[in-house]
C-alpha positions, 0 to 999 in steps of 0.5 A: 500500500505504501507504493500507492502513496509514493505514486501519488506524492510523485505525481504531485511533485511532477505536477509542481515541477511541470507548472514551475517549468511551464511544461505541465500542459504537455506532460501526461499524468504518467510523465508527472509520476515518472518526473516526480519519482526520478526527480525526487531521487535526483534532488535528494542525491544532489541536495540531501534530505531536508525539510518536510517529507511525505512517503519517504521523499523530502519535498523541497529537494524532490521538487528541485530535482524534478524541476531540473529533470523536466528542464533537461528532458524538455531541452533535449526533446525540444531540439527536434 
């Protein structure tokens, strides 16, 4: 049951990152979940695990990591 909570928090983190980078409209909910989960891992690896936490994810570093991930992926996908 904990994995469902992780997916929900990952989707929220991905949606926040999409709205910050203005790429949220083009991302679907699966992409939001993936961006949130991978962004969380990237953010916590780069910035540590500080601040409020939900489902084992430190929210502020996770959002920062997801913003970086969405920006980098958008840069490479947008080069077509």
